C-alpha positions as CSV (number, residue, x, y, z in Angstrom):
1,M,-222.6,-43.1,-140.9
2,H,-218.8,-43.7,-139.7
3,T,-218.0,-43.6,-135.9
4,K,-215.2,-43.9,-133.3
5,S,-215.6,-44.0,-129.6
6,T,-212.5,-42.1,-128.9
7,D,-212.9,-39.2,-126.9
8,A,-209.9,-36.6,-125.8
9,V,-211.8,-33.6,-124.6
10,H,-211.6,-30.9,-122.3
11,P,-213.9,-30.5,-119.4
12,V,-216.6,-27.8,-120.2
13,T,-219.8,-26.4,-119.3
14,R,-222.5,-29.0,-120.7
15,I,-225.7,-27.3,-122.2
16,S,-229.0,-28.8,-121.0
17,D,-231.1,-30.9,-122.9
18,A,-233.9,-28.4,-124.1
19,S,-231.0,-26.6,-125.7
20,K,-229.2,-29.2,-127.7
21,R,-228.7,-28.9,-131.0
22,K,-228.2,-31.5,-133.6
23,I,-225.4,-30.3,-135.9
24,L,-223.7,-31.2,-139.5
25,F,-220.4,-29.6,-140.2
26,A,-219.1,-29.7,-143.8
27,N,-216.0,-28.6,-146.2
28,I,-214.6,-28.3,-149.1
29,P,-211.8,-30.9,-149.3
30,A,-208.7,-29.4,-148.8
31,D,-206.8,-28.5,-145.1
32,G,-207.3,-24.7,-145.4
33,H,-211.2,-24.9,-145.3
34,F,-211.3,-28.2,-143.1
35,S,-208.9,-27.4,-140.2
36,P,-210.3,-24.3,-139.2
37,L,-213.8,-25.7,-138.0
38,T,-211.8,-28.6,-136.3
39,G,-212.0,-26.5,-133.1
40,L,-215.0,-25.4,-133.2
41,A,-216.8,-28.4,-133.9
42,I,-215.1,-30.4,-130.6
43,Q,-216.1,-27.0,-128.6
44,L,-219.9,-27.6,-129.7
45,K,-219.5,-31.5,-129.4
46,N,-218.2,-30.7,-125.6
47,A,-220.8,-28.4,-124.9
48,G,-223.5,-31.6,-125.8
49,H,-224.8,-31.0,-128.9
50,D,-225.1,-33.6,-131.5
51,V,-222.3,-33.1,-133.6
52,R,-221.4,-34.7,-136.9
53,W,-219.6,-34.3,-140.2
54,Y,-219.7,-34.5,-144.1
55,T,-216.8,-34.8,-146.1
56,G,-214.6,-36.5,-148.4
57,A,-212.6,-39.9,-147.9
58,S,-209.7,-37.8,-147.6
59,Y,-210.4,-36.4,-144.3
60,A,-211.9,-39.7,-142.2
61,S,-209.0,-40.4,-140.4
62,K,-209.0,-36.9,-139.2
63,I,-212.6,-36.7,-138.1
64,E,-212.1,-40.3,-136.4
65,Q,-209.3,-38.7,-134.5
66,L,-211.8,-35.8,-133.1
67,G,-214.3,-38.8,-132.0
68,I,-216.9,-37.5,-134.1
69,P,-219.6,-39.5,-136.7
70,F,-219.0,-38.7,-140.3
71,Y,-220.7,-39.5,-143.8
72,L,-218.3,-39.7,-146.7
73,F,-219.2,-38.1,-150.1
74,K,-221.5,-40.6,-151.9
75,K,-223.1,-38.5,-155.0
76,A,-220.7,-35.8,-154.8
77,K,-217.2,-36.2,-156.4
78,E,-214.2,-36.1,-154.1
79,V,-211.8,-33.4,-155.8
80,T,-209.0,-32.1,-154.3
81,I,-205.9,-30.3,-155.6
82,H,-203.9,-33.7,-155.8
83,N,-206.3,-35.1,-157.9
84,I,-208.2,-32.3,-160.2
85,D,-206.2,-33.0,-163.0
86,E,-207.3,-36.5,-163.4
87,V,-210.8,-35.7,-162.6
88,F,-210.4,-32.9,-165.4
89,P,-207.6,-33.8,-167.8
90,Q,-208.5,-30.6,-169.9
91,R,-207.4,-28.6,-167.0
92,K,-203.7,-29.5,-167.8
93,Q,-204.1,-27.9,-171.2
94,I,-205.1,-24.6,-169.9
95,K,-202.0,-22.3,-169.7
96,N,-203.3,-19.3,-168.8
97,H,-204.0,-18.5,-165.1
98,V,-207.0,-16.5,-165.3
99,K,-208.7,-18.9,-167.2
100,K,-207.3,-21.6,-164.9
101,V,-209.1,-19.8,-162.0
102,I,-212.4,-19.4,-163.7
103,F,-212.2,-23.3,-164.3
104,D,-211.5,-24.1,-161.2
105,I,-214.0,-22.2,-159.6
106,C,-216.7,-23.7,-162.2
107,T,-215.8,-27.4,-161.4
108,Y,-213.9,-27.6,-158.1
109,F,-216.1,-25.3,-156.5
110,I,-220.1,-24.4,-158.2
111,A,-220.6,-27.8,-160.1
112,R,-220.0,-29.6,-156.5
113,G,-222.8,-27.4,-155.0
114,T,-225.6,-29.6,-156.2
115,E,-224.0,-33.3,-155.7
116,F,-223.0,-31.8,-151.9
117,Y,-226.9,-30.7,-151.7
118,E,-228.0,-34.6,-153.1
119,D,-225.8,-36.4,-150.4
120,I,-227.1,-33.6,-147.5
121,K,-230.4,-34.2,-148.3
122,D,-229.8,-38.2,-147.5
123,I,-227.7,-37.5,-144.5
124,N,-230.8,-35.7,-143.2
125,E,-233.5,-38.8,-143.6
126,S,-231.6,-40.3,-140.7
127,F,-230.0,-37.5,-139.1
128,D,-233.0,-34.1,-139.3
129,F,-230.1,-32.0,-138.2
130,D,-230.6,-28.1,-137.3
131,I,-227.6,-26.4,-138.4
132,L,-225.1,-26.7,-141.1
133,I,-221.3,-25.4,-140.3
134,C,-219.5,-25.5,-143.2
135,D,-216.3,-23.3,-145.0
136,S,-217.3,-20.2,-146.8
137,A,-216.1,-22.0,-149.8
138,F,-218.8,-24.7,-149.3
139,T,-221.0,-24.7,-152.3
140,G,-223.7,-27.0,-151.2
141,M,-224.7,-24.4,-148.0
142,S,-227.1,-22.4,-149.9
143,F,-229.4,-25.6,-150.9
144,V,-229.1,-27.1,-148.0
145,K,-230.2,-24.0,-146.3
146,E,-233.6,-23.2,-148.6
147,K,-234.3,-26.5,-149.4
148,L,-234.2,-28.0,-146.4
149,H,-234.8,-25.2,-144.2
150,K,-231.8,-25.4,-141.9
151,H,-229.9,-22.8,-140.3
152,A,-226.7,-21.9,-142.6
153,V,-223.5,-20.8,-140.4
154,A,-220.5,-20.1,-143.3
155,I,-217.0,-19.8,-141.4
156,G,-214.9,-16.9,-143.2
157,I,-211.7,-18.8,-144.1
158,L,-210.2,-16.5,-146.1
159,P,-210.3,-12.6,-146.2
160,L,-213.9,-11.5,-146.2
161,C,-214.9,-11.0,-149.5
162,E,-218.2,-9.2,-149.8
163,S,-218.2,-6.2,-152.3
164,S,-217.7,-2.8,-151.3
165,R,-217.8,0.3,-153.3
166,Q,-214.7,1.4,-151.3
167,L,-212.8,-1.4,-152.1
168,P,-210.9,-3.0,-155.3
169,P,-213.2,-6.3,-156.5
170,P,-212.1,-9.9,-154.5
171,I,-209.4,-12.1,-156.0
172,M,-207.4,-9.4,-157.7
173,G,-204.9,-8.9,-154.5
174,L,-205.7,-5.4,-154.8
175,T,-205.4,-2.9,-151.5
176,P,-207.7,-0.2,-151.4
177,A,-207.2,2.8,-153.1
178,K,-205.4,6.2,-152.2
179,T,-206.8,8.3,-154.9
180,L,-210.2,9.4,-157.1
181,A,-208.4,7.9,-159.8
182,G,-207.7,5.0,-158.2
183,S,-211.2,4.4,-156.9
184,A,-212.4,5.2,-160.3
185,A,-210.2,2.4,-161.5
186,H,-211.5,-0.5,-159.0
187,A,-214.9,0.4,-160.0
188,F,-214.3,-0.5,-163.3
189,L,-213.0,-3.4,-162.3
190,R,-215.7,-4.6,-160.5
191,F,-218.1,-4.1,-163.4
192,L,-215.3,-5.6,-165.4
193,T,-215.2,-8.7,-163.1
194,N,-218.8,-9.0,-162.1
195,R,-219.8,-8.9,-166.1
196,V,-216.7,-10.0,-168.5
197,L,-214.3,-11.7,-166.5
198,F,-216.5,-14.1,-164.5
199,K,-219.1,-14.2,-166.6
200,K,-219.0,-17.9,-167.0
201,P,-219.4,-19.2,-163.5
202,H,-222.0,-16.4,-163.0
203,T,-224.2,-17.7,-165.6
204,L,-223.4,-21.5,-164.3
205,I,-224.7,-20.2,-161.0
206,D,-227.6,-19.0,-162.0
207,E,-228.7,-21.9,-164.3
208,Q,-227.7,-24.0,-161.1
209,Y,-230.3,-22.3,-158.6
210,Q,-233.1,-21.6,-161.6
211,R,-233.3,-25.6,-161.8
212,A,-233.3,-26.0,-158.0
213,G,-236.5,-23.2,-158.4
214,M,-233.8,-20.7,-156.4
215,S,-232.6,-17.2,-157.3
216,T,-228.8,-15.6,-156.7
217,N,-230.6,-12.0,-156.0
218,G,-228.5,-11.0,-158.5
219,K,-225.4,-11.5,-156.5
220,N,-222.6,-12.0,-157.7
221,L,-220.1,-15.5,-156.7
222,F,-218.2,-13.2,-154.1
223,D,-221.4,-12.3,-152.1
224,L,-223.5,-15.1,-152.6
225,Q,-222.4,-17.2,-149.9
226,I,-222.2,-14.3,-147.7
227,D,-225.8,-13.5,-148.7
228,K,-227.4,-17.0,-148.1
229,A,-225.8,-17.8,-144.8
230,T,-227.7,-17.3,-141.5
231,L,-224.5,-16.3,-139.6
232,F,-221.3,-15.5,-141.3
233,L,-218.2,-16.1,-138.9
234,Q,-215.2,-14.5,-140.3
235,S,-211.9,-15.4,-139.1
236,G,-209.6,-12.7,-138.4
237,T,-210.5,-9.1,-136.6
238,P,-211.2,-6.2,-137.7
239,G,-207.5,-4.8,-138.1
240,F,-206.8,-7.4,-140.2
241,E,-209.3,-6.2,-142.7
242,Y,-210.2,-3.1,-145.1
243,K,-212.2,-0.9,-144.0
244,R,-215.4,-0.4,-145.2
245,S,-218.8,1.9,-144.6
246,T,-221.2,-0.7,-144.4
247,M,-221.1,-4.2,-143.8
248,S,-223.8,-7.0,-143.9
249,S,-225.4,-7.4,-140.7
250,H,-224.9,-11.1,-140.3
251,I,-221.3,-11.0,-140.6
252,H,-219.7,-11.0,-137.3
253,F,-215.5,-10.9,-136.8
254,I,-214.5,-14.2,-134.3
255,G,-210.9,-13.5,-134.0
256,P,-208.0,-16.0,-135.3
257,L,-210.2,-19.7,-135.9
258,L,-207.1,-22.0,-135.4
259,P,-206.8,-26.0,-135.8
260,Y,-207.9,-27.9,-132.9
261,N,-204.5,-29.3,-131.0
262,N,-204.9,-31.4,-128.3
263,S,-201.8,-32.9,-128.5
264,K,-198.7,-33.0,-126.1
265,P,-195.5,-30.6,-126.9
266,Q,-193.1,-33.0,-129.4
267,T,-189.5,-33.5,-128.5
268,L,-187.4,-31.2,-131.2
269,D,-184.2,-32.8,-132.1
270,F,-183.1,-29.4,-133.0
271,E,-183.9,-27.5,-129.9
272,D,-180.8,-26.5,-128.7
273,K,-180.3,-25.1,-132.1
274,L,-183.0,-22.8,-131.7
275,R,-181.1,-20.4,-129.1
276,Q,-177.4,-20.7,-130.9
277,Y,-178.1,-18.7,-134.0
278,Q,-178.6,-15.2,-134.4
279,K,-181.8,-15.5,-135.6
280,V,-184.2,-18.5,-136.6
281,L,-186.6,-18.4,-139.7
282,L,-189.3,-20.9,-140.1
283,V,-190.0,-21.2,-143.7
284,T,-193.1,-23.2,-145.5
285,Q,-195.0,-23.0,-148.5
286,G,-198.5,-25.1,-147.5
287,T,-199.6,-28.3,-147.6
288,F,-200.9,-28.6,-151.0
289,E,-197.7,-26.7,-153.1
290,G,-195.4,-29.5,-154.3
291,D,-193.0,-27.3,-156.3
292,V,-190.7,-26.8,-153.3
293,N,-188.4,-24.6,-155.8
294,K,-191.2,-22.1,-155.6
295,L,-190.0,-20.6,-151.8
296,I,-188.7,-23.6,-150.0
297,V,-185.6,-23.6,-152.1
298,P,-184.8,-20.0,-152.6
299,A,-185.3,-19.4,-149.0
300,I,-182.6,-22.1,-148.1
301,E,-180.2,-20.8,-150.6
302,A,-180.3,-17.3,-149.1
303,F,-179.5,-18.2,-146.4
304,K,-177.5,-21.1,-146.1
305,N,-174.1,-21.3,-144.3
306,T,-174.8,-18.2,-142.7
307,N,-175.8,-17.5,-138.9
308,Y,-179.2,-17.6,-139.6
309,L,-181.2,-21.0,-138.7
310,V,-183.6,-21.9,-141.7
311,I,-186.2,-24.4,-140.6
312,A,-188.2,-25.5,-143.4
313,T,-191.5,-27.5,-143.2
314,T,-192.3,-29.5,-146.5
315,A,-195.4,-31.4,-146.0
316,G,-193.6,-34.1,-147.0
317,W,-192.9,-33.0,-150.3
318,H,-189.5,-34.2,-151.5
319,T,-188.0,-34.1,-148.1
320,A,-185.3,-36.9,-148.5
321,V,-184.1,-34.9,-151.4
322,L,-183.8,-31.7,-150.0
323,R,-182.3,-32.8,-147.1
324,G,-179.6,-34.6,-148.8
325,R,-179.0,-31.6,-151.0
326,Y,-178.4,-29.1,-147.9
327,Q,-176.8,-32.2,-145.2
328,A,-173.7,-30.2,-145.6
329,F,-175.3,-26.9,-143.8
330,D,-175.7,-27.2,-140.2
331,N,-178.0,-24.0,-140.0
332,I,-180.9,-25.6,-142.3
333,I,-183.4,-28.0,-141.0
334,I,-185.6,-29.9,-143.1
335,R,-188.7,-31.7,-142.0
336,D,-191.8,-33.4,-143.0
337,F,-193.9,-31.2,-140.4
338,I,-193.1,-28.6,-138.0
339,P,-194.7,-27.6,-134.9
340,F,-195.6,-23.9,-135.5
341,N,-196.8,-23.5,-131.8
342,Q,-193.3,-25.0,-130.3
343,V,-191.4,-23.1,-133.1
344,M,-192.5,-19.5,-133.7
345,P,-192.1,-18.0,-130.1
346,F,-188.4,-18.7,-131.2
347,A,-188.4,-17.6,-134.8
348,D,-187.5,-13.5,-135.8
349,V,-189.4,-14.2,-139.1
350,F,-192.0,-16.2,-141.1
351,I,-191.6,-17.1,-144.3
352,S,-194.3,-17.9,-145.9
353,N,-196.7,-18.9,-149.2
354,G,-200.0,-16.9,-147.4
355,G,-201.7,-19.6,-146.3
356,Y,-204.7,-17.9,-143.6
357,G,-204.0,-20.7,-141.2
358,G,-200.2,-19.7,-141.1
359,V,-201.0,-15.9,-141.1
360,M,-203.3,-16.6,-138.4
361,Q,-200.6,-18.0,-136.4
362,S,-197.7,-15.7,-137.0
363,I,-199.6,-13.0,-135.7
364,C,-200.8,-14.4,-132.7
365,N,-197.3,-15.3,-132.0
366,K,-196.0,-11.5,-132.9
367,L,-193.9,-12.7,-135.7
368,P,-193.3,-11.0,-139.0
369,M,-193.4,-12.1,-142.0
370,V,-191.9,-12.6,-145.4
371,V,-194.7,-13.8,-147.7
372,A,-194.7,-15.1,-151.3
373,G,-198.5,-16.2,-153.0
374,I,-201.0,-15.7,-155.7
375,H,-202.7,-18.9,-156.4
376,E,-206.1,-20.2,-154.7
377,G,-206.7,-16.8,-152.9
378,K,-203.4,-15.8,-150.9
379,N,-202.8,-13.1,-153.2
380,E,-205.9,-11.6,-151.2
381,I,-203.9,-12.4,-147.7
382,C,-200.2,-11.6,-148.6
383,A,-201.8,-8.1,-150.1
384,R,-203.3,-7.8,-146.2
385,V,-200.0,-8.4,-144.7
386,G,-198.1,-5.8,-146.9
387,Y,-201.2,-3.5,-146.6
388,F,-201.2,-3.5,-142.6
389,K,-197.2,-3.9,-142.2
390,V,-197.3,-6.8,-140.4
391,G,-194.6,-8.2,-143.1
392,I,-194.0,-7.8,-146.5
393,N,-195.7,-9.0,-149.5
394,L,-193.4,-10.2,-152.5
395,R,-196.1,-10.4,-154.7
396,T,-194.9,-13.6,-156.9
397,E,-194.9,-17.3,-156.2
398,H,-191.3,-17.1,-157.2
399,P,-189.1,-15.0,-155.6
400,S,-185.4,-15.3,-156.0
401,P,-183.2,-15.6,-153.0
402,E,-182.2,-11.8,-153.1
403,R,-185.4,-11.1,-152.9
404,I,-185.8,-12.9,-149.8
405,K,-183.4,-12.3,-148.5
406,N,-183.7,-8.4,-148.6
407,A,-187.3,-8.7,-147.7
408,V,-186.1,-10.4,-144.0
409,Q,-183.3,-8.0,-143.6
410,K,-185.7,-5.1,-144.0
411,I,-187.6,-6.7,-141.4
412,L,-185.3,-7.4,-138.9
413,S,-184.1,-3.7,-139.0
414,N,-187.6,-1.8,-139.4
415,P,-189.2,-2.0,-136.1
416,V,-192.2,-1.0,-137.3
417,Y,-192.9,-4.5,-138.9
418,Q,-192.7,-5.7,-135.2
419,E,-194.7,-3.0,-133.8
420,T,-198.0,-3.3,-135.7
421,I,-198.1,-7.1,-135.4
422,G,-197.2,-6.8,-131.7
423,G,-200.7,-4.6,-131.7
424,L,-202.7,-6.6,-134.2
425,S,-201.9,-9.6,-131.8
426,A,-202.9,-7.7,-128.8
427,E,-206.0,-7.3,-130.8
428,F,-206.2,-11.2,-131.5
429,G,-206.1,-11.9,-128.0
430,R,-209.2,-10.0,-127.0
431,Y,-211.0,-12.7,-129.0
432,N,-212.0,-16.3,-128.3
433,P,-212.6,-17.4,-131.5
434,S,-214.8,-20.9,-130.6
435,S,-216.4,-19.6,-127.5
436,L,-217.6,-16.7,-129.4
437,C,-219.1,-18.9,-132.3
438,E,-220.8,-21.1,-129.9
439,L,-223.0,-18.1,-128.3
440,L,-223.5,-16.7,-131.5
441,I,-224.8,-20.3,-132.3
442,D,-226.7,-20.8,-129.5
443,Q,-228.7,-17.7,-130.5
444,L,-230.3,-19.3,-133.5
445,P,-233.9,-20.1,-133.0
446,L,-234.3,-24.1,-132.0
447,H,-236.5,-25.0,-135.0
448,R,-236.6,-23.5,-138.3
449,R,-239.1,-25.0,-140.6
450,P,-241.3,-24.3,-143.0
């Protein structure tokens, strides 16, 4: 176990010793799976619970900064978006997008589940924890719950993917049908997804569970993590989710669960420009997308040398090259990282690949969006942005400068986007995510043993 003594926290009301829990956090090694859990971890730690974390080495420094003891993957392979092609060289030969998605589901998620469980089983020998809290894609969760008899709390870090007869199947980026013919088509797609398209991952899950003496209860891969969780805490609110007549009783909307942030406001070297231009556009294509030609470059090309200020964050991908390329344009700002919470209040449109955390922040700031993302489940997020009219979904990973420009102009000229995102932002504001999670977790029985 690794630990660090730093303890930068806010004062909170601490629980009694009798109510103190031992809590283990865990995450798939990806920022979108890790960051939303950090605020909750600090909330529970500050309340007096014994909070620890299990994750890959690439997140060690971030957990150290939280002052939380942690355990690293040992038997589990740390597969990330950066090394997946090295760990699985055959992946580079897969050109078909759907086949690559299925390969990733099998290798990045499903196959790691029992490895995660073996590590956590070892951790449990010295840290007999009461509750596992993990992102909703952490496939070791069900084994920990059923084999070690622990409470398992899953955090929905993507739009709710529970199957419904009223909705299309998840992962396709489709919106609810408006006609009987559309409903019939979605019913066929649900059948096709379960029985044909995802036959391989479903077979892999079944075999994995059978070897562990467990059952999937006939659930598909989208429903399984929800079904197996003691609690499923969904980031977001009902107003940003498709309506359905039934939903599992242990699913709770908790509001926008955002990353922990205890840093002081940064000094922005471009702060004077935020008020000099007619409009301000904030651009990102996420943490892990290294191809800046997908969204950042076309967004810059659309508005270079205009009276719109373009602030682009690269997450460290090719920043110097881009700054050199566009240094002649005074209205273009390119940085490795941008403090969204400081810049969004000044921005007029958020141009994004549809990462869920960024979308949550954008809604909180009443900032309408232009989104362009398909892979890693972003098509589902972007579909909701368009469906609920809090922005425009370009339905591509490679939008042209002209399409981006037209979408931005449409948002700025049509008040419906500002009105709808204002209403959704107000709904978000009625939730206190970390406190609501803490309340639900505290209601779990203290002891859950065979």
